[in-house]
C-alpha positions as CSV (number, residue, x, y, z in Angstrom):
1,X,2.4,4.2,-1.2
2,X,1.7,0.5,-1.6
3,X,0.0,-0.8,-4.7
4,X,-2.8,-3.3,-4.1
5,X,-5.4,-4.6,-6.5
6,X,-6.7,-7.5,-8.5
7,X,-6.9,-8.5,-12.1
8,X,-8.9,-11.1,-13.9
9,X,-6.9,-13.5,-16.0
10,X,-8.4,-16.5,-17.8
11,X,-9.7,-18.8,-15.1
12,X,-9.6,-16.5,-12.1
13,X,-8.6,-13.4,-10.2
14,X,-5.1,-12.5,-9.3
15,X,-4.7,-10.4,-6.2
16,X,-1.4,-8.5,-5.7
17,X,0.3,-6.2,-3.2
18,X,3.5,-4.3,-3.8
19,X,4.8,-2.7,-0.6
20,X,7.8,-1.1,0.9
21,X,8.6,0.6,-2.4
22,X,12.0,2.4,-2.2
23,X,13.9,4.3,-4.8
24,X,17.4,3.2,-4.3
25,X,19.2,4.9,-7.2
26,X,18.7,7.7,-9.6
27,X,21.1,8.7,-12.3
28,X,20.7,11.9,-14.4
29,X,23.8,11.9,-16.7
30,X,22.4,14.5,-18.9
31,X,20.1,17.2,-17.6
32,X,19.5,20.8,-18.6
33,X,17.2,23.7,-17.9
34,X,16.7,26.6,-20.3
35,X,14.6,29.7,-20.3
36,X,12.0,30.1,-23.0
37,X,11.7,33.9,-23.5
38,X,8.3,35.2,-22.7
39,X,6.8,31.8,-21.9
40,X,8.6,29.7,-19.3
41,X,11.2,27.0,-18.6
42,X,12.2,23.9,-20.5
43,X,13.6,20.9,-18.6
44,X,15.4,18.1,-20.5
45,X,16.7,14.9,-19.0
46,X,18.5,12.4,-21.2
47,X,19.5,8.8,-20.7
48,X,18.4,8.7,-17.0
49,X,17.9,5.6,-15.0
50,X,16.0,4.6,-11.8
51,X,16.2,1.6,-9.5
52,X,13.4,0.6,-7.2
53,X,13.3,-2.1,-4.5
54,X,10.1,-3.6,-3.2
55,X,8.2,-6.4,-1.5
56,X,5.7,-8.3,-3.6
57,X,2.9,-10.7,-2.8
58,X,0.6,-12.4,-5.2
59,X,-2.4,-14.8,-4.7
60,X,-4.6,-16.8,-7.0
61,X,-6.9,-19.7,-6.5
62,X,-4.1,-22.1,-7.4
63,X,-1.0,-20.6,-5.7
64,X,0.4,-17.8,-3.7
65,X,3.8,-16.3,-3.6
66,X,5.8,-13.5,-2.0
67,X,9.3,-12.1,-1.9
68,X,11.5,-9.1,-2.8
69,X,11.9,-7.5,-6.2
70,X,14.0,-4.9,-8.0
71,X,13.0,-2.9,-11.0
72,X,15.6,-1.1,-13.1
73,X,14.4,1.4,-15.7
74,X,17.0,2.9,-18.0
75,X,17.2,5.0,-21.1
76,X,14.6,7.4,-19.7
77,X,14.2,10.7,-21.6
78,X,12.0,13.6,-20.3
79,X,11.1,16.9,-21.8
80,X,8.9,19.2,-19.7
81,X,7.8,22.7,-20.4
82,X,6.7,24.9,-17.4
83,X,4.9,28.2,-17.9
84,X,5.6,31.1,-15.6
85,X,2.9,33.7,-16.2
86,X,4.0,37.2,-15.3
87,X,1.4,38.5,-12.9
88,X,2.3,41.2,-10.4
89,X,-0.9,40.8,-8.4
90,X,0.1,37.8,-6.4
91,X,2.8,35.2,-5.8
92,X,4.7,33.7,-8.7
93,X,3.1,30.5,-10.1
94,X,4.5,27.7,-12.2
95,X,2.4,25.2,-14.1
96,X,3.3,22.2,-16.3
97,X,2.4,23.0,-19.9
98,X,3.6,19.8,-21.5
99,X,5.6,16.7,-20.6
100,X,6.9,13.9,-22.8
101,X,8.6,10.8,-21.3
102,X,10.0,7.7,-22.9
103,X,11.9,4.8,-21.4
104,X,14.0,2.2,-23.3
105,X,14.6,-0.7,-21.0
106,X,12.8,-2.2,-18.0
107,X,14.4,-5.0,-16.1
108,X,12.4,-6.7,-13.4
109,X,13.9,-9.3,-11.0
110,X,11.7,-11.1,-8.5
111,X,13.1,-13.3,-5.7
112,X,10.9,-15.3,-3.4
113,X,8.8,-18.4,-3.1
114,X,5.4,-19.7,-4.3
């Protein structure tokens, strides 16, 4: 979905809209899934990266601008634990018990005009 909003900075409001958000690349060079006996599943993703393309539009009382942008997020590490309760009375369910995510680098490139 698009991201639209406004923020107050110093002398005025900044209105922004980020639209046409598309994930153009995902790299998972190190990923593993392991069973946790009696409790669930552990998912580990290491050194992942993600590239997103988008349109951007910004407007203040002094200027306005718009264009295309690319965001590249790298050195992403995720550890997630899912519980799988054993219950023979209904369908199997999975719930997220814990999740930890860190990212190392974020590179943002904006092209356009103001």
